[in-house]
N, C-alpha and C positions, 0 to 999 in steps of 0.2 A: 877122417876126423878133423883135419885142418879146415875142410869145407864147413863143417858144423860150427866150429869156433868162429869162422869169418861171418857166417850167417847170424850167429848170436850177437857179435859185435855190431853188425849192420842193423839188426833189430833194435839194439839198445840205442844206437845213434838216431834211428827213426823215431823211437819213443821220446827221446829228449827234445827233438825238433818239434814233435807233435805237441808236447806240453808247452813249449815256448810259443808256438803258434796259437794254441788255445788261450794262454794267458794274455797275449797281445790282442786277441780278438775280444776277450772280455773287457780289456781296458779301452779298446776302440769303441765298443758298444756303450760302455759307461761314459765315455767322452761325448758321444752323440746324445745320450740320454740327458746328461747335465746341461749341455749347450742348448739342446732342444727344449728342455724344461724352462730355462732362462728366457728363451725366445717366446714361448707360449705365455708365460707369466707376464712378460712386458706387454705383449699384445692385449692380454686380458685386462691388465691394469689401465691401459689406455682407454678401454671401454668402461671399466668400473669407476675410474676416477676422472669424471668429466670436469671436476673443479680445477684440474691442473691443465694448463694449455701446453700441449706437447711441443709447440713451436718455440716456446720461451722458457721452458723449465727443463731441468736435468732429470733423468730417470731416477737418480738417487733420491729425489724428493718423494718418490712413491713410498719410500721406507718410513715416512712420517705420517701419522694419522691412520685413518681406516685402511685396512689391508696392508699395513706396514710390514707385518710378519711375512706376507707373501713376497714382497720385494726382497726382504732380507733372505728368505729361503732361496729366492732366485739367484742372489749373489753367491750363496753357498753352492748352489747347483752348478753355476758357471765356473766357480773356483775348482770344485771337485772334478768337473768335466775337463777343464783345462789341464789339471794335474794328471788325470787319466790319459789324456792325449799325449802329454809329455812322456809318460811311462810307456805307452804303446809305441811311440816313435823310437824311443830308446831301445826297446826290445826288438823291433822289426828292421830297423835300418842298420846295415853293417857298419863296423867301425870306420871303414874307409869312406863311406858316404855320409856318415853322421856329422851334423853341424852342432858342435858343442855350444857355440854361441846361441844358436837358435833354441836349443834345449834349456839353456840357462835363462834366456829371456822369457821363454814360455813358462818356466817355473816361477820366475819373478812375477809374471802376469798373474798366475794362479794365486800366489801369495797375496798380491795386491788386491785382487778381487775379494779374497777372504777378509782382508782388512776393511774393505769398503762395506762388507756386510756387518762387521763388528761395530764400526763407528759410523753412525748415521750423519748424513749431511744436514746442514742448516738450510732452512727455506731462504730463498732470495730476500724475502721481505722481513725475515726475523733477525734479531741480533746474533752476532757470532758467538759460538761456544767453543770450548776446548775440543769437544768431540767432533764438531763440525770442521774445525781447523785441521785435525788429524785426517779426517776424510778428504778434505780439499787438497792437502799436501800429498796424500797418497794418490789421489786421482791425477794430479799433475805429473807424478812420477810414472803412473801407468801410461799416460799419453806419450811420454818421452820414449817408452819402450817401442811404440809404433814406428818411430823413426828408423829403427833398425830393421 
């Protein structure tokens, strides 16, 4: 009888770990999908928007004009993919090996990319707007995250 109880406890433990692994696998897949979508859209926009010189313009400027909705959706995809990566790392890395600073910075990155999608940048040649200033300040904050 004791053997059956131990097997039942072992089975429950295996089922909990399997659910945790499946959830983190889904999050990791979502991360790859979001980040991959961003990459493909930016490559496509380089080809579709030949009016913007990629050596002198920011990719945020693709959110203005034709295909602007595509760049905005790419920002959202990158944001959700980065958030999914944060969740996957949190789920799969043990507490002892987990970098809380890294998870916090990655979460801030995901939030910042979402803000970049909400507030469009100003064109370099256009006058400044409040929306463009928010985007610019947000972008500068995102670059400072890379220092860590």
